[in-house]
N, C-alpha and C positions, 0 to 999 in steps of 0.2 A: 426533549429527553434529559434524563438525568446525567450530569458529566461530573467527574472528579478529574483534577489536574495535578501533576506532579513535575514541577519545573523548578530548578535552583536559582535562576535568574529572576529576582524580584520583580524588574521592570516588564519583561515578557510575559511572566505569570499573570500580573495584573491586567496586562493587554489582552490575554486570553479570556480572562474573566469577563470583560467589557464586551469582546468580541461574541462570545457564547451568549452573554445575557441579550445582547442586541438581536441575537438570531433567535430569541425565545427560548433558549434552553436553561434549565436550571443547574447551577453549579452547586454541587452538595459539598465540595470541600476543594482546597486549594492547598497543596503542602510542598515543601522544598525538596523531598527526598523520597526514594522507593519504600523505605520502611515504613513511612507514616501513610504512604498511599495504600500499602497493603492493609494496615491497620484501618484504613478509612473504608476500603471495599467491604472488608470484615463485618462492618456494622452498618454501613448504608447501603441500599439498593442502588446500584449504578449501571447505566445502560452502557455508557462508553467512557474509557479511562484513556487520558491524553498524557504521554510521558515524553519526556526530555530523553534522548539515548544517552547522553553524556551527563551523569548526575549521580550524586551520591546514592547508595553507600559504597559505589567503586566506579573505576572509569567509564563503563559502559552500564553503569546501574540501571538504566530504563530497560534495556534488555533483559537483564536478569529479573528485574521485577516484573517485566511483563510475562516472562516465562512462567513465573511463581502464580501470577494471577490467572493465566489461562490453565494452569494444572488445576488450580483451586476452584475457580469460577469460570468455566469455558463459555458461558453465556455472555460474558461482559465483552464489549466490543473494544479494541485497542487501536489507538492512534500513536504511532511513534514519531517524534521530531528531530530533527537535526539541522545544523546549519550546513551540513555537508551531504552529498549524493554519493554514498559509498556502496559498491557492489558488494563488500562484505557485511556491511550492515543488513542488506536486502536479504542475503542468504540466511543470516542469523533470523531476520523476521520470518522467512518462509519456513525455517525450523520450527519456529513457534506455532505457526498455524498458516492455513490458506482461507479461512474464513473470517469475517468480522474483524478484520485486521488492516492497518494501513501504514505507509511509511512516505512521509512527505517533508519537504524542506519548511524550515520556519518561516522564511521570507516569502513563501507561497501561500501559505495559509493567514497571513496578515490582512485579512480581509472577511468581512462576514460571510459573502456569498460562496467563497471558495471553501472556506471552514465548514460552513453548514452543509455545503453539498458533501464533502468528504465525510463528515459525520453521519448524513443520513444513509449514504452508500454502505458504510461500515456497519451500521445498525441493521441494514437490509440483508446483511450476510456476505458481502462483498469483500474482495482485497482491492486496495486502492494504492497505487504505486506511483511516486513522482514522476510526471512525464518525461524530463530530462533524463533519468535514470533508465526508463523504459526505452528510450530512444537509443541511448549509449550501447545498451545490452542487444539490441538488434541491429547495430551496424559492427561491420568486421573491420578491426583495426587494419591500418595501411601495413602492407607488406605480408598479411597474413591469409593463407587460404581460407576463403570463408566456408568451403565445402557446399553442403547443402543450402545454406543461407544464400550463396550466389545463385542458386537456381531461381529464386523468388522473383517474381516481378516488381517493378516499383510500387504498383498497387498492392500487392502482397506484402511488401515492406511496410506500408503503410497500416494495413490491417494488423499485421503482427505487432506492431508498435502498440497499437490502441489496446491490443488484446493484452499486451505486457502490462498496460497500465490499469487493467482491471474493467474495461469498458465492456458493456452489454453489447449484442449485435445491433440493438436500434439505435444505441448511442454511437457506435462505429458509424453506421449509416447516415446519421444526421451529420457528423463531423466530416465525412468523405463525401456528402451529397451524392449517396447512390442508395439504391434500394436495399432492404434487409435480405430479399433472395440474393442480392449480389453479393453482400457480406458472407451468407451462408456458404455460395460457392467458393469464394477467396479462401474462407477457412478450410475447407474441405482440401482444397489445392495445396495449402500450408501444410496441414498436417501429412498429406501425402508425400510431399516434397521431403518432409522433416522426418518421415517415418515414425510418426507420432499416432497415438488412438485419437481419433476426432469425434468426441461425443459433445455436439454443441450445446445440449441441455444440462450439462455440469460445468458450470462458469468457472467455479475456482480451480476445478481439476484441470482444465484446459490451460488456464494462467500458468498453473503450477508446472504442466507439462512443457510448455514453451520455455519456461525460465530454467528448468531443470536441465533441458536439452543445451540451452546457451551456457550453463555453468559447466556441464561436461565438457564443453568445447574450450572452458577457460578463457572466456571472453571478460576483460575487465577494463576498468576505467584508466 
């Protein structure tokens, strides 16, 4: 696929180019700030844009640029990268959209296979969330009443965590070594216990529903 990069760190920027090219993707442009990325996607066809969250033209310039790109070119996939797994960054990402978008740690995508898998999932219309952040979101902080979350079984917690990462039913089944039918039953139970509408055919909506529930409970890192 055709990928554009916006990253103000020269070393990491060049590293991304090498990883993407090694995975067989075409890097159509590599710029150090959001304004130049916006100009780039205006003139070049791009499948996915990779953006550093903290870059010019402002402290969280990657998020601002992603918002502008999504408003102007909704079909372009967006991968937001950061050194830190921050809940407030995730919520900003979800405000931008719940399709063709991802939020991952830089250290976790510093490999061809992981980066390629992330881009492929985003291009396919999924939302991809850093696993460590998804795990943190579904855990109840010590000393806090977990409410409906506490009603989930250990297996349902595992399924919820993988749902929060944006995984499909088949991917969850493979990860947990259970059948797809078992995953469907666990998801139905989760939605019932959390009092959320459970439409398993709408992948991004169920992820958003789970995260919206967790956000409403003010669960943070």
